[in-house]
FILUMVO-9387 format. One record per residue (C-alpha): x, y, z; residue in one letter. Coordinates in steps of 0.1 Angstrom, whole numbers, plus 5000, padded with zeros to 4 digits. Each point is the difference from the previous one (the first is absolute). Example, Ala and Ser with C-alpha at 12.3 -4.5 7.8 and 13.67 -1.06 7.14 Angstrom:
BEGIN
512349555078A 501450344993S 
END
This chain:
BEGIN
482161938818M 499049665012R 502649755011R 499049764972D 500850264972Q 503150144985A 500350314978W 502349934971N 500050264972R 501949774976E 497349735006G 497250254991G 498650125034G 498549825030S 500549634998V 498249745021N 502449805021R 498749684985S 500850124965L 503750075006I 500649705022Y 502749804983A 501249665012V 503750004992V 500949685018G 501950205026M 501750174969L 501949684993G 499650024963L 500250384995S 503650004988M 500749664986A 502949994976A 500850375006E 503449955014G 501450324984A 497750225020L 500750185033T 497349955026R 499650235031I 497349985026A 498950315020F 497950085030T 500050235030T 498550115033D 499849705024Q 499850215031S 497149955025L 499150265026K 499949735027T 502549825022T 500349754972A 502150264982Y 499949814966C 497249824981N 501849664999T 496849824989N 499850214969M 503749974994L 499849625001A 497450014972K 502250244980F 503149775005V 498049704989D 498950184969A 503550114991V 501549655005L 497349874977A 501150224971L 501749814972S 502650114993P 500650165034P 500850375001P 503650115002L 499250235029A 497150135022V 499650375004V 498450165031E 498950365001G 500450055038G 497950005032D 501149655007L 499150045037I 497850235020N 502850155022S 503849975005A 499349935037T 500749655013D 497049825015A 499549695021D 503749934999G 500149974962F 502250214977N 497650234982C 500849844966Y 500249645011K 496349934992L 500550144964F 503349834993T 498749675013N 496950034978A 502250074970M 502749745008A 498749754974R 500950234972L 503750035005P 500049635009A 498749944964A 502650234985G 497850304997I 501450315017P 497850295011Y 500850375003Y 498050305014S 499650375001A 499750155035V 496450095011G 498950255026N 499049725025H 503549844995D 501650325013A 497550085028S 499849915037G 503849985007D 501350344990T 503649925008T 500349634992G 497849944969W 502950024976Y 502149745019A 497049775001K 499450054962W 503649924991T 500249715024N 496949844984A 501150084965F 503850005001S 500249864965Y 498450314984F 502650184978P 501750315012A 500550154965N 497950315004G 500750345015P 502049955032P 497450185021Q 497449754990W 502149685002S 497749704996K 497050234997L 500750124965A 501749744978Y 499749804968Y 500049634991V 500549854965D 498049694994T 499649844966G 499350284975S 498650235027C 501650265023R 498050055032L 500650345016V 498850065036F 499550365013L 499350145034D 497250255002C 499549955038I 503250095018T 502750264998A 502649735000G 501749755022T 500450245029N 496450144999S 497449945027T 497849834975G 497450284995A 498250014967D 501550244974V 497549904972D 502550074972K 503049874982V 502650275005D 502450144974P 502949795011V 498249684994Q 498550134967R 503550094987T 501249665009W 496949844983L 500950184968Q 503549845002S 498749645002V 497049984976I 499350084964G 503150024979T 502149945032N 498349665006S 501249694980P 496649845004Q 497150014975A 497550085028F 500350245029D 497449975028I 500050255029V 498549925034I 499050265026V 497649975028H 497750304994E 498150054967P 500550304977A 496250024997F 497649875026L 497749704995A 497750115029I 498550335009S 502450105028A 503449875012D 503750105000N 501649984966S 502850154978L 497450264990A 500550175033D 503150154983H 498950054964P 503250144986A 502149715014D 497349754988R 500050154965N 503850004998A 500049635009L 497449904975V 501850224973Q 503249795006I 498049684996L 498450134968S 503350134986D 501849685009S 497249784985K 499449815033A 497849704996S 497950045032A 499750185033L 499049765028L 498450165031V 497949925031G 498850195031H 496450064989N 499149635006H 497950004969T 500949814968P 500250254972C 501750074967R 500550344984R 501750064967M 502150325006L 500150184967D 499350344984T 496650015016R 501850075032Y 502850214987N 500650094963T 503749935005N 499549645009W 500149864965V 501149655011W 497149835018T 501049855034V 497549765016P 499650085038Q 499049665015V 498749975036M 499449685019D 499249905036V 500549685019M 498850035036G 497450275008S 497850184975T 498650355005Y 496350094998D 500550354988L 498350124968A 502050004968P 501750314988N 497550154975S 502350284988T 500749964962P 501849844984P 498349695014L 502149685005P 499949734973E 499349745028F 499050015036I 498749725023R 499050075036Q 500049765030F 502349754982T 503549875007N 502149984968T 503349944984F 501350074965T 502249784978V 502250164974F 501149794970D 502750194981L 501349904965D 503350184991P 499849874964A 496850204993T 500550275026Q 496549935013T 498549845031G 496849925017T 498950105035G 497249785014T 498450075033T 498549715020Y 498249955033T 502349905029E 499649624993D 500650044962G 496649864992Q 498450314986L 501450224972L 498950365006L 502050224976D 502549964971Q 502050264982F 503150054978T 503350145010V 502850104977Y 503849995001G 502050324994K 500949904965H 496649904989Y 498950144966V 496649914987P 500449804968A 497350204982A 501550345008V 503749934994V 501550334990T 503350054982N 502450255016R 503050154982T 503450065015L 502250244981M 503749965008V 502450284992L 503849975003S 502850184981D 502749755011H 500749665014G 497949684999T 496550065013A 497749715010V 497450034986P 501850164970P 499150354988P 496750014983G 496349945007I 499049685017H 496549865004T 499049835033N 496849885016Q 498450225026D 501449905034G 503149834987D 502950015024M 503050174984L 503550135009S 502450194979C 503850005001S 503250124983I 502549714995M 503150224997D 500050295024S 502950184982S 500850014963V 503450134988T 500650144965N 503650114998G 500550295025A 496350045006T 498049805025Q 496349975006Y 498849895035V 496449915008C 498850205029T 496449885003G 496750044983W 496950234996A 496749824996G 496350074993T 496949805004G 500549685021S 503850035003V 500750015037F 501850195014P 499650274974V 503550115006L 502849765010G 503749955001S 502049704990G 499549764971T 497149785011N 496450115007T 498049815027P 497349764987L 496950204991F 496549914986S 499350184968I 496450135001T 500450314978N 501950084968D 503550085014S 503450144991T 503449955014I 502950224989A 503449895011W 502250305010E 503750014991W 502850225013Q 502850094975T 503549985013N 503350104983Y 503449855006L 502550235017L 503549864994T 502650155023T 503749934998T 503250135016A 503050114978S 503049975023G 500149895037P 496750115016G 496449905001S 496450124994V 497249935024D 497149904978T 498949864966G 497549764985G 496350044990W 498150325009F 496550124993C 499650224969A 499850375010G 501749955033S 503250195010N 502949795013V 502850145020Q 503449844996I 502950075023T 503649924990A 502649905026A 503849984991P 502349755015D 502850115023Q 502750204982Y 497650094972Y 497550284994H 496850034980F 500750174967Y 496650034983G 497049834983W 499949864964S 497749824975D 496250085000D 500250305023T 497950244978N 497350165021G 501549865032C 500850275026P 503249925019A 501550155031E 503449865007G 499949635005S 496149995000V 498049994968I 496249994995T 498949794971V 496550054985P 498849654988M 498550114967S 501649704984G 502849755005A 503350165010R 503749925006R 501850225025I 503749975007T 501850145030A 503650094991V 502749985027F 503750114998E 503049945023E 501250265024N 503550124993K 502850175020A 501450324985P 502549834978K 497449764986G 500549705022T 496849825007P 499049985037E 499049644996W 503549924987W 501750175029L 497749835025A 500649664983A 503750045006N 499550115036G 500950364995L 497350155021T 501850195028N 499250364998G 498450144969S 500149844966F 501750324987A 502949925024D 499949634994A 500650034963E 503350195006L 501549745023T 502749754990D 499449735026D 502249734982D 503050244994G 500349934963D 500250374993R 496549994984M 497150185018Q 496749825003A 498450214972W 502949904977Q 499649635009E 496450024991Y 500850154966Q 502649734994C 497849725012D 502549905027T 499649915037V 500650305023P 500949785030T 502549774981N 503550154994P 500649744973A 496950124981S 500950314980D 500350114964L 503750004992A 502649894973I 502249735015S 502649954973A 501250144966V 502549764984L 501549974965P 499749674983E 500349854965S 497650184978G 499250305023G 499450115036T 497849805025R 498050225024I 498549835031S 497450165023W 497349925026H 496750165009G 496349935002G 497849764981T 496750184992H 501150314980I 501850044967T 503750095003E 502050194974Y 503849954994L 501650324986E 503650114991R 501850334994S 503550104991A 499550335018D 498050015032I 500250385001S 497750024970A 496549915012T 498749934965D 502849754991Q 498649695016W 499149734975V 497749715006S 501849674999V 497549755013F 496549995014T 499149735026S 496249984998I 498249915032A 499849755016P 503749985003T 502549805019S 501650155031V 503449964984S 500650084963N 502950044976D 500450114964Y 503050004976V 500450334982D 501649914967S 500250364987V 501950165029A 503449864993G 502450115027N 497950045032P 502650235016S 498650294979G 496349935007M 497650075028F 496949785008Y 496950055020R 496649825007V 496950215002T 496349945006V 496850194991D 498650225028V 496849855014R 
END
C-alpha cells in the first residue's frame, strides 16, 4: 500500500489521500453546541528505539491538535509504550521527556491516563514499577492489588475508561511480556463494566491487540483462550470499544460473530500510533480489518452521547488536519429504534406486595429492571408467610436469589420471576404454675420444635396440656410437629412434705433446717401448733401470737359472744355442741369467709346459757 492511500471498507475500498483530505480548521468546529457529549482522545506508542527515548516532536503536534479541539476532551487516553526503556539516560528520568511533552494538557485541565506497554516495563527489571508510579502517582489504585496503578478505571463524563495490564505479572514482576490479561484481571473487569458500571459507555484499554494489524508481532493472540475470554467479557458487557497499540499501525477491526459466533455485541478494536510506524506488511488473515493505514501517526477522538447511547470515533493524522476513518460506537443500553422489541416479564407471588405486581408486564428490549417485595413477612392470624427469595428465567439475574430485592438487570428475553414464600405457624407456649418453657414463636411449617419445661425451686413439672395431639413427650421435653398453629402449656405443681405442707411455704418461713418432712413437724414458736398445722390454719409458724384459737366465750344480753383469732386467707367455721363426746353433734354457727380479720367475734343468740355449750373454730384442709 502506498503512503498516500488508506484502505477504508466503510468508504468503499482504496481511497486517494486527496479525496479523503478534510480541512477541519484544527477540529475547532467539530463539536459546536454539543455540550452534552463526552469527548475522549486516544493515541499510543511514542517510544523511539534511540537515545531520544520518546518522540517529543510528534507528541508536540498531537498536543497542539488536542488543545485545538472545541470543546476540549475530558481526558486523553494512552495505550502504552510511552518511552523506549525504563532505564535513565543522560541524567534524565526516563519519563521526564514524555511528561514534559504532555505537560500542556493537564495545565489546560485535561488529564491523561495510560495502560502499561512492554517498553515501559523494560530495561530496569527491578525499578520500572517505582518509576512508573513516581511519574503517574495520580493514576487510581482501584484495581486488583497485584496490579495497583497498572489495572484501574476512571469515570469521565458518561464514559468509564478501564485500563488493563497484558505486559507484566504485576507490581513485583521483572517486567517481562506475558502477552495476556490473566483471570484475576478478567474477573475484576467483569465487576466494573457492563451492568456493574454506572456509565453509558465502557471503553477498555490494553497495550497489545486481540487481533494483529500487521503480519507478525506479539499480541493477545499468543494465548488464544485468554484472548477469547477477554473479548467474550467485552461482548457480554456491551463494551463500546477496545483501544490497543503495540503494532505501530493505525487499524480498526470490528470484533463480531465473524471472529467468534458468541461475540454477538460488536466491539471496535481501535489501534493508533504516535511516534514510530512499522513497515511490516498488513495481516492478511480474514476477517480483514475495516480500516488500516500504514506509515502514518494518528489519534482518535470519541464523541459519546448518553442520550442516544451512540457515539462517533474519528481518526486523524497527528496534527488533526486529515480525517482518516470514522465509525460508530454504541452505549451498553443502545437499542436500534427500528428494531425495538417488546419483552414480557411475568411476576408470580402468592403473598405480599410485589413490585411490579403479579401479572404480565411489557417492557422494551434492554430496559433496566429490578423486582422487589415490599413486605417481607405477611401475618394472617396464627399463620405467617416470609419471602425467602426468588426463582427467575430469561433475563432475571441471578436466576436464584435470596432476599426481597433483585439486582438491576437488563431484560433482553421474555422472563419470569416467581417469589418464593415460606409458611410459618405460631407456637404459643405458656407455663401454668411457677416454671418456664424455653421456646415459642414462629416456626417453619413441617418443622419439629423441641420444648423443654423447667420448674422453679420447690416445684416440679407435672405434665403438658392443650394442643399436644401427635406430640411425643418424654418427661419435661416435648417434640411438637408444626403442622399448624399450636398452643402448648407446661403445668407445674408445688412440692409438698408428707403432711401436705408446701416446701415453698416452709422455706418462706425459714424452716429449712434438715428435711422438709422434719420441718413441718416443728413448733418453733411454741404455740402448741406444729408447722403443718399452722399452714392449714394460715397462721405464722414463727410467731407465738399467731395461731387459731378461741380467746373468749362470754354471755351477754341476747346470747353468747364468742371471740377468736387466726389467719386471714382461709374461711373459718364457728361450730358448737352440747356433747363433745358425740362427733356428729357439732352444729355450724357462723362462717367467716376469707379474707377475714385476724381477730373475730360472733354473738350466738340461740345458745342461751353458754355453760352448757362447747365451741370450736375449724378450717378446710388444704
